[in-house]
BAFI-3210 file (N, C-alpha, C; in Angstrom, 3 decimals, decimal comma, padded with zeros to 6 digits):
// residues 59
n [1|2|3|4|5|6|7|8|9|10|11|12|13|14|15|16|17|18|19|20|21|22|23|24|25|26|27|28|29|30|31|32|33|34|35|36|37|38|39|40|41|42|43|44|45|46|47|48|49|50|51|52|53|54|55|56|57|58|59]
n.u [041,740|038,850|035,238|032,448|030,461|031,303|032,923|035,322|036,493|038,798|041,166|043,590|043,921|045,198|047,242|045,188|042,010|039,380|036,612|033,073|030,578|027,571|025,190|023,787|025,603|028,590|026,870|026,240|029,144|030,062|028,053|029,368|032,025|031,551|030,278|032,332|034,240|033,215|032,493|035,486|035,841|033,867|035,337|037,350|036,314|035,187|037,584|038,473|039,454|039,783|037,666|036,882|038,297|039,459|036,998|035,958|037,439|037,677|035,776]
n.v [079,530|080,193|080,608|083,251|081,030|078,238|077,077|076,179|077,608|077,706|080,088|080,899|080,238|076,827|075,314|073,609|072,459|073,996|072,378|071,278|074,142|074,867|076,104|078,353|079,257|079,988|081,769|083,998|083,987|085,375|087,655|089,429|089,703|091,071|093,247|094,498|094,780|096,985|098,447|098,749|100,938|103,183|104,136|104,867|106,782|108,594|109,859|111,003|110,217|110,001|107,137|106,277|106,297|103,727|102,136|102,026|100,891|098,386|097,245]
n.w [234,662|237,308|236,592|238,217|237,626|238,302|236,641|235,123|233,094|229,580|229,126|227,561|224,476|222,719|223,986|225,001|224,449|225,106|227,238|226,925|226,412|227,727|225,858|227,184|229,513|227,811|226,171|228,612|229,488|227,520|227,134|229,225|228,338|226,651|228,173|229,632|227,881|227,236|229,393|230,103|227,898|227,862|230,465|229,419|227,934|229,643|230,421|228,266|226,370|222,673|220,976|218,781|215,711|216,790|217,051|214,860|213,050|213,768|213,066]
ca.u [039,823|037,149|033,819|031,466|029,162|032,232|032,847|036,291|037,037|040,424|041,139|044,954|043,624|045,480|047,104|044,368|040,132|037,896|035,396|032,525|030,121|026,216|025,118|023,412|026,960|028,903|026,025|026,788|030,783|030,669|028,111|030,103|033,350|031,496|030,105|033,658|034,947|032,090|032,515|036,421|035,606|033,462|036,054|038,700|036,130|035,231|038,953|038,094|039,743|038,326|037,658|035,897|038,513|039,671|036,296|035,323|038,916|037,191|034,431]
ca.v [080,741|080,158|082,202|082,526|079,900|077,617|076,984|076,675|078,424|078,612|081,087|080,340|078,891|076,201|075,361|072,935|072,642|074,206|072,300|072,093|074,638|074,777|077,372|079,665|079,470|080,255|083,048|084,779|084,646|086,264|089,013|089,512|090,224|092,214|094,695|094,818|095,678|098,180|099,505|100,428|101,789|104,026|104,656|105,847|108,145|109,232|110,580|111,833|109,717|109,218|105,659|106,416|105,944|102,511|101,376|101,808|100,024|096,490|096,772]
ca.w [235,417|237,267|237,032|239,147|238,728|238,967|234,768|234,350|231,198|229,349|228,062|226,776|223,057|222,057|224,497|225,126|224,048|226,375|227,803|225,968|227,876|227,677|225,434|228,224|229,717|226,691|226,028|229,394|229,179|226,078|227,384|230,525|228,415|226,036|229,079|230,828|227,442|227,009|230,377|229,836|227,214|229,001|231,686|228,925|227,126|230,629|230,994|227,600|225,158|221,103|221,020|217,636|215,536|217,121|216,726|213,528|212,539|214,317|212,806]
c.u [039,099|036,587|033,204|030,659|029,420|033,266|034,078|036,312|038,075|040,381|042,144|044,360|044,919|046,614|046,791|043,105|040,340|037,571|034,238|031,274|028,575|026,007|025,223|024,495|028,181|028,358|026,465|028,282|030,814|029,490|028,843|031,345|032,649|030,680|030,959|034,302|033,870|032,331|034,501|036,138|035,087|033,905|037,056|037,743|035,427|036,280|039,190|039,323|039,016|039,285|037,322|037,004|038,523|037,981|035,440|036,321|038,340|036,191|034,638]
c.v [079,619|081,423|082,127|081,512|078,351|076,765|076,848|076,587|078,597|079,465|081,152|079,429|078,373|075,160|073,305|072,401|073,072|072,835|072,505|072,581|074,209|076,196|078,727|080,137|080,226|081,739|084,284|084,628|086,101|087,980|089,785|089,655|091,253|093,895|094,640|096,020|097,188|099,462|100,592|101,208|103,213|104,741|105,571|107,518|108,856|110,545|111,197|111,374|109,289|108,214|105,538|106,426|103,986|101,321|101,536|101,691|098,751|096,399|096,149]
c.w [235,765|237,701|238,021|239,740|238,631|238,106|235,162|232,772|231,217|228,321|226,755|225,461|222,708|222,638|224,718|224,874|225,093|226,663|227,097|227,245|226,882|227,251|226,268|229,133|228,530|226,157|226,892|230,182|228,873|226,355|228,769|230,285|227,584|227,293|229,858|229,543|227,040|228,434|230,690|228,780|227,407|229,433|231,191|228,078|228,599|230,123|229,593|226,267|224,378|221,293|219,653|216,728|215,480|217,126|216,073|212,612|212,819|213,747|210,583]
res [v|q|d|k|l|g|y|h|v|f|l|v|a|g|k|r|p|a|p|p|l|s|p|e|i|t|q|d|i|r|l|r|r|a|r|d|a|f|m|s|a|w|r|d|a|k|r|g|y|d|l|r|p|i|v|n|e|s|r]
***
């Protein structure tokens, strides 16, 4: 998988180790993943799904 910055990010864990990424990149990827998760949760909430049980379990 290649993101906008042009760095290869291996999402499949276990097949091969991911190349070492600089802290800024890993932070950027983490932020993007968190934002994606939040946006999908937001969409589901707008559709009327109750996400509170799921959120409480994951903590």
